[in-house]
Legacy VTK file of the C-alpha trace (Angstrom):
# vtk DataFile Version 3.0
C-alpha trace
ASCII
DATASET POLYDATA
POINTS 129 float
103.104 143.478 78.125
105.472 140.655 78.983
105.455 139.342 82.519
108.033 136.992 83.983
107.387 134.659 86.895
110.234 132.788 88.561
109.869 129.639 90.618
111.988 126.856 92.047
113.969 128.676 94.688
114.391 127.358 98.194
116.784 126.137 100.855
119.364 123.516 99.968
122.533 122.171 101.556
125.899 122.850 100.046
126.573 120.423 97.229
122.904 120.127 96.404
120.932 121.118 93.326
117.996 123.313 92.403
116.265 124.138 89.143
114.844 127.585 88.646
112.139 128.271 86.092
111.058 131.527 84.513
107.806 131.521 82.603
106.904 134.415 80.348
103.394 135.524 79.568
101.950 138.218 77.380
100.106 138.686 74.124
103.276 138.733 72.105
106.475 137.234 73.383
109.356 137.642 70.986
112.524 137.637 73.011
116.030 138.001 71.667
117.672 136.799 74.850
116.876 135.794 78.393
119.126 135.896 81.383
119.486 135.169 85.064
120.980 137.618 87.503
121.344 137.417 91.278
121.702 139.768 94.184
123.093 138.791 97.556
122.489 140.889 100.682
124.639 143.994 100.666
125.926 143.340 97.156
125.114 144.606 93.695
123.108 142.589 91.238
125.372 140.378 89.133
125.092 138.394 85.944
124.745 134.621 86.239
123.816 133.190 82.843
122.107 134.090 79.580
120.843 132.407 76.452
120.026 133.636 72.982
116.454 132.810 72.067
116.967 131.793 68.433
120.412 130.247 68.685
122.342 127.882 70.887
124.552 130.566 72.373
124.852 130.480 76.148
126.886 132.664 78.465
127.965 132.162 82.070
129.658 134.020 84.856
132.983 132.393 85.581
132.101 131.278 89.106
129.102 129.231 87.938
130.530 127.789 84.730
130.453 124.021 84.888
127.936 124.034 87.752
124.961 125.909 86.285
123.201 125.253 82.983
120.748 127.580 81.275
118.237 126.152 78.836
115.051 127.309 77.206
111.779 125.861 75.988
110.569 128.086 73.172
107.156 126.432 72.986
106.552 127.102 76.664
108.207 130.538 76.672
110.237 129.348 79.627
113.869 129.518 80.577
115.481 127.280 83.181
118.561 127.485 85.334
119.795 124.118 86.557
122.116 124.706 89.499
124.339 121.931 90.801
127.166 121.700 93.322
125.708 124.692 95.071
127.860 126.694 97.453
126.917 129.038 100.295
128.187 131.934 98.176
125.439 131.158 95.647
122.901 132.381 98.194
120.983 135.281 96.675
117.725 136.400 95.166
117.738 135.186 91.570
116.064 137.311 88.909
114.983 136.354 85.443
115.183 138.969 82.705
114.299 139.248 79.044
115.441 141.411 76.176
112.662 142.095 73.677
114.204 145.179 72.095
116.667 143.656 69.677
119.521 141.292 69.050
122.509 141.761 71.319
125.663 142.496 69.417
128.350 140.843 71.502
129.036 138.608 74.461
129.422 141.480 76.898
125.954 142.755 76.079
124.424 139.515 77.362
126.033 140.042 80.752
124.833 143.546 81.596
121.486 144.263 83.200
120.840 147.282 80.953
120.445 144.921 77.995
117.242 143.518 79.502
113.966 145.420 79.559
111.673 143.149 81.587
112.386 141.548 84.948
110.746 139.023 87.198
110.101 139.517 90.883
112.918 137.234 91.992
113.144 133.949 93.836
115.256 133.288 96.929
117.966 130.651 96.855
119.646 129.842 100.158
122.528 127.399 100.374
123.470 126.240 103.858
126.948 125.053 104.763
LINES 1 130
129 0 1 2 3 4 5 6 7 8 9 10 11 12 13 14 15 16 17 18 19 20 21 22 23 24 25 26 27 28 29 30 31 32 33 34 35 36 37 38 39 40 41 42 43 44 45 46 47 48 49 50 51 52 53 54 55 56 57 58 59 60 61 62 63 64 65 66 67 68 69 70 71 72 73 74 75 76 77 78 79 80 81 82 83 84 85 86 87 88 89 90 91 92 93 94 95 96 97 98 99 100 101 102 103 104 105 106 107 108 109 110 111 112 113 114 115 116 117 118 119 120 121 122 123 124 125 126 127 128
């Protein structure tokens, strides 16, 4: 069974940077896509970024485009989220997720939580003003 462990969260001032990591473990890890979602207090979980595992396709929520970058290291079964120019509204618990069920058919599918079947425990990111 695949397990995901996030790390790299913390407290940072507005304008600063953080890099989140999500390492996958398990006997067989054959993802089709991995993604990052976040949930702020009192709000629903929302899509942040996603990456196809066997292609260079990346997807971003509009509010983070140009500030966040998602990358992967296939050999390490790890996905990263480099976050720059952070804003207080980026404060949330960030969750890593993986889809091991099958290839996603369109861009929208990468952005919905139902497309992912395994989730990490989350890591807190707090951006102070």
